C-alpha positions as CSV (number, residue, x, y, z in Angstrom):
1,M,6.0,21.7,-11.4
2,N,4.5,25.0,-10.4
3,N,0.8,24.2,-10.4
4,H,-0.7,20.8,-11.3
5,K,-4.1,22.4,-11.8
6,D,-2.8,24.1,-15.0
7,V,-1.8,20.8,-16.6
8,L,-4.2,19.6,-19.2
9,L,-3.7,16.0,-18.2
10,Y,-4.9,16.9,-14.7
11,Q,-8.0,18.7,-16.0
12,K,-8.9,15.8,-18.4
13,S,-8.4,13.3,-15.5
14,L,-11.1,15.3,-13.6
15,D,-13.4,14.9,-16.6
16,L,-12.9,11.2,-16.3
17,V,-13.8,11.2,-12.6
18,E,-17.1,13.1,-13.4
19,Y,-17.8,10.6,-16.2
20,I,-17.2,7.6,-14.0
21,Y,-19.4,9.0,-11.2
22,R,-22.3,9.7,-13.6
23,L,-21.9,6.2,-15.2
24,T,-21.8,4.3,-11.9
25,K,-24.8,6.2,-10.6
26,A,-27.0,3.8,-12.7
27,F,-25.2,0.6,-11.4
28,P,-27.3,-1.8,-9.4
29,A,-27.5,-1.1,-5.6
30,E,-25.8,-4.4,-4.8
31,E,-22.7,-3.0,-6.6
32,R,-22.4,0.0,-4.3
33,F,-19.6,-1.5,-2.3
34,G,-18.2,-3.6,-5.2
35,L,-17.7,-2.4,-8.7
36,T,-19.1,1.1,-8.2
37,S,-16.8,1.8,-5.3
38,Q,-13.8,0.2,-7.1
39,L,-14.4,2.2,-10.3
40,R,-14.8,5.5,-8.4
41,R,-11.6,4.9,-6.4
42,S,-9.5,4.1,-9.4
43,A,-10.9,7.2,-11.2
44,V,-10.1,9.5,-8.3
45,S,-6.7,7.9,-8.0
46,L,-5.5,9.4,-11.4
47,P,-5.8,13.1,-10.6
48,S,-4.8,12.5,-7.0
49,N,-1.5,10.9,-8.1
50,I,-0.9,13.7,-10.7
51,A,-1.4,16.2,-7.9
52,E,0.7,14.4,-5.4
53,G,3.5,13.7,-7.8
54,A,3.6,17.3,-8.9
55,G,4.0,18.3,-5.3
56,R,7.1,16.2,-4.8
57,R,10.6,17.4,-4.9
58,G,12.0,15.9,-8.1
59,K,11.1,14.6,-11.5
60,K,11.9,11.0,-10.6
61,E,9.2,11.1,-7.9
62,F,6.7,12.8,-10.2
63,I,7.3,10.1,-12.8
64,Q,6.7,7.4,-10.2
65,F,3.3,8.9,-9.3
66,L,2.4,9.2,-13.0
67,Y,3.1,5.5,-13.4
68,I,0.8,4.8,-10.4
69,G,-1.8,6.9,-12.2
70,L,-1.3,4.9,-15.3
71,G,-1.9,1.7,-13.3
72,S,-5.1,3.2,-12.0
73,L,-6.2,4.0,-15.5
74,N,-5.5,0.5,-16.7
75,E,-7.4,-0.9,-13.7
76,M,-10.3,1.3,-14.6
77,E,-10.3,-0.1,-18.2
78,T,-10.6,-3.6,-16.8
79,Q,-13.4,-2.6,-14.4
80,I,-15.3,-0.9,-17.3
81,E,-15.0,-4.1,-19.4
82,I,-16.3,-6.2,-16.4
83,S,-19.2,-3.7,-16.1
84,R,-19.9,-4.1,-19.8
85,R,-19.8,-7.9,-19.6
86,L,-22.2,-7.8,-16.6
87,G,-24.6,-5.6,-18.6
88,Y,-24.2,-2.5,-16.4
89,V,-23.1,-0.4,-19.4
90,S,-23.7,-1.1,-23.0
91,D,-21.7,1.5,-24.9
92,I,-18.1,2.2,-23.7
93,T,-17.1,4.3,-26.7
94,A,-17.0,7.5,-24.7
95,F,-14.9,5.9,-22.0
96,S,-12.6,4.2,-24.5
97,E,-11.9,7.6,-26.2
98,L,-11.2,9.4,-23.0
99,F,-9.1,6.4,-21.7
100,L,-6.9,6.4,-24.9
101,H,-6.5,10.2,-24.8
102,L,-5.4,10.2,-21.1
103,K,-3.1,7.2,-21.6
104,R,-1.3,8.9,-24.5
105,M,-1.1,12.1,-22.5
106,L,0.3,10.3,-19.5
107,L,2.9,8.4,-21.5
108,K,3.9,11.5,-23.4
109,L,4.4,13.5,-20.1
110,I,6.4,10.6,-18.6
111,E,8.6,10.4,-21.7
112,K,9.1,14.2,-21.6
113,L,10.1,14.3,-17.9
114,D,12.3,11.3,-18.4
115,S,14.2,12.9,-21.2
116,D,14.8,16.3,-19.5
């Protein structure tokens, strides 16, 4: 891959990072080293793995990093659900829409790379 920054999936994953940082800004102070930190790390992990995988030598390695990003995305979904259950967020519609969009994009890219 020439430049991961040109990939729509990468750009959308950065949107998710911004969303998560804004969302967690309102979390209780006692969650700073708990759920806030965990959510932010898993959010940052997605574009980081896309970038790292794109910089590797072959498709097989890129696919591996995309799967790691998919794992981070699923981890984030669980952390958002925990945040909702604890009352830190009430409406997760925006997250759910972005999550599903990114998940579809990731799976589609993995499928495309795997079939080439």
